[in-house]
Backbone as numpy.savetxt, mean C-alpha at the origin, in Angstrom:
# Nx Ny Nz CAx CAy CAz Cx Cy Cz
1.89 -14.71 -7.04 0.33 -13.65 -8.01 1.53 -12.94 -8.98
1.27 -12.84 -10.64 1.64 -12.69 -11.57 0.60 -10.53 -11.79
1.43 -9.76 -12.07 1.01 -8.75 -12.61 -0.53 -8.36 -13.33
-0.29 -9.53 -14.75 -2.26 -10.13 -15.43 -3.03 -10.66 -14.39
-2.41 -11.58 -13.57 -3.69 -12.32 -12.56 -4.16 -11.58 -11.19
-3.18 -10.66 -10.96 -3.79 -9.61 -9.84 -4.03 -8.29 -10.94
-4.35 -8.37 -12.05 -5.65 -7.06 -12.85 -6.65 -7.73 -12.64
-6.76 -9.17 -13.03 -7.85 -9.80 -13.17 -9.26 -9.63 -11.98
-8.17 -9.83 -11.25 -8.61 -10.13 -9.49 -8.91 -8.21 -9.80
-8.58 -7.23 -9.92 -8.76 -5.87 -9.44 -10.08 -5.79 -10.52
-9.95 -6.23 -11.81 -10.60 -6.28 -12.91 -11.98 -6.15 -12.37
-12.44 -7.45 -11.34 -13.91 -8.60 -10.73 -14.53 -7.58 -10.15
-13.21 -6.92 -8.75 -14.00 -6.36 -8.36 -14.57 -5.19 -8.29
-13.89 -4.13 -9.48 -14.13 -3.14 -9.88 -15.52 -3.61 -10.67
-15.77 -4.35 -11.71 -16.98 -4.72 -11.87 -18.60 -5.23 -11.41
-18.02 -5.85 -10.46 -19.01 -6.39 -9.15 -19.19 -4.78 -8.52
-18.22 -3.78 -7.91 -18.83 -3.20 -6.98 -19.85 -2.09 -7.18
-20.65 -2.31 -8.11 -21.84 -1.45 -7.97 -23.01 -1.84 -7.32
-22.71 -4.13 -6.78 -23.33 -4.69 -6.69 -23.54 -5.01 -4.70
-22.41 -4.45 -4.24 -21.40 -4.56 -3.17 -21.94 -3.40 -1.99
-22.12 -3.96 -1.01 -22.32 -3.24 0.39 -21.42 -2.03 0.35
-21.41 -1.08 1.03 -20.38 -0.46 2.40 -19.14 -1.27 2.37
-19.52 -2.30 3.09 -19.00 -3.93 4.18 -18.19 -4.60 3.48
-18.37 -4.05 2.38 -18.02 -5.45 1.20 -17.12 -5.13 0.18
-17.44 -3.55 -0.14 -16.68 -2.70 -0.69 -14.14 -2.78 0.23
-15.30 -2.37 1.41 -13.92 -2.20 2.48 -12.78 -3.67 1.74
-14.08 -4.83 2.42 -13.33 -6.38 2.23 -12.61 -6.47 1.20
-13.59 -5.98 0.15 -12.81 -6.55 -1.67 -11.33 -5.62 -1.52
-11.12 -4.48 -0.90 -9.78 -3.36 -1.02 -8.92 -4.35 0.05
-9.65 -4.69 1.17 -8.49 -5.88 2.13 -8.00 -6.55 1.43
-8.55 -7.53 0.64 -8.72 -9.09 -0.09 -7.38 -8.31 -1.07
-7.20 -7.29 -2.11 -6.43 -6.73 -3.17 -5.07 -6.35 -2.42
-5.19 -5.38 -1.17 -4.22 -5.47 -0.49 -3.25 -6.99 -0.08
-3.61 -7.85 0.31 -3.16 -8.45 0.64 -2.85 -9.65 -0.20
-3.74 -9.72 -1.49 -2.85 -9.70 -2.96 -1.37 -9.20 -3.07
-1.85 -8.17 -3.08 -0.56 -7.43 -4.05 0.60 -6.93 -2.67
0.38 -6.75 -1.43 1.28 -6.26 -0.68 1.43 -8.14 0.74
1.80 -8.54 0.01 1.57 -9.66 1.26 3.21 -9.68 1.71
4.36 -9.46 1.43 5.72 -9.51 1.69 5.40 -8.38 3.62
4.99 -7.45 2.67 4.86 -6.04 4.12 3.93 -6.20 4.87
3.56 -7.25 4.87 2.30 -7.86 6.12 3.15 -8.39 6.80
4.37 -9.47 6.18 4.93 -10.72 6.46 6.00 -9.86 8.21
6.09 -8.03 7.46 7.16 -7.73 8.59 6.35 -7.45 10.11
7.18 -7.04 11.41 6.74 -6.93 12.50 6.89 -5.00 12.68
5.99 -4.64 13.79 5.93 -3.48 13.67 7.79 -3.18 14.09
8.73 -4.12 14.56 9.99 -3.58 15.20 10.96 -3.19 13.77
10.32 -4.42 12.60 11.69 -4.48 11.55 10.56 -2.33 10.75
9.49 -2.11 11.10 8.90 -1.40 10.48 9.82 0.55 10.80
10.17 -0.12 12.50 10.29 1.25 13.24 11.51 1.46 13.06
12.66 0.13 12.72 14.30 0.00 12.33 14.11 0.65 11.19
13.82 0.44 10.43 13.78 0.92 8.84 13.39 2.25 8.76
12.36 2.36 9.42 12.00 4.29 9.73 13.35 4.64 10.21
13.59 4.44 11.22 15.05 5.20 12.72 16.03 4.82 11.23
16.38 4.10 10.30 17.62 3.87 9.22 17.00 4.99 8.00
16.72 4.58 7.64 16.07 6.49 6.63 16.45 7.65 7.28
15.70 7.90 8.46 15.58 9.15 8.98 17.40 9.09 9.27
18.08 8.30 9.37 20.08 8.67 10.30 20.25 8.86 9.26
20.26 7.65 7.99 20.74 8.16 6.64 20.53 9.46 5.90
19.54 10.47 6.36 18.72 11.16 5.62 19.52 12.61 5.66
20.47 13.56 4.36 20.98 14.35 4.51 20.32 15.72 5.01
20.43 16.85 5.40 20.30 17.82 5.87 19.21 18.51 5.09
18.13 18.62 5.33 17.34 19.84 4.80 17.00 20.51 4.94
17.62 21.73 3.24 18.42 22.95 3.16 16.76 23.58 3.12
16.74 25.02 3.61 15.34 25.85 3.44 14.93 26.16 2.02
13.67 25.83 1.05 13.59 26.15 0.57 12.86 27.29 0.06
13.04 28.51 -1.00 12.98 29.47 -1.03 11.95 30.10 -2.69
10.97 29.38 -2.69 9.76 29.47 -3.82 9.56 31.03 -3.90
9.59 32.43 -3.26 8.85 33.43 -4.15 9.58 33.64 -5.40
8.89 34.60 -6.28 9.47 35.64 -7.39 10.34 37.09 -6.56
């Protein structure tokens, strides 16, 4: 799906939102997420945990910051 196609679907939901129930609004957000993030949903939990652990392992030491004047 191209960005232009996604924007069209987004604008359609946005225009129709005044007529939606709360449940329909939640469903519309889920639909938009599924359209915009299809690859993310294909990842398993193990993949996400492994990616997070790798990011933490590669993170350099955090130094203390002092913003006081």
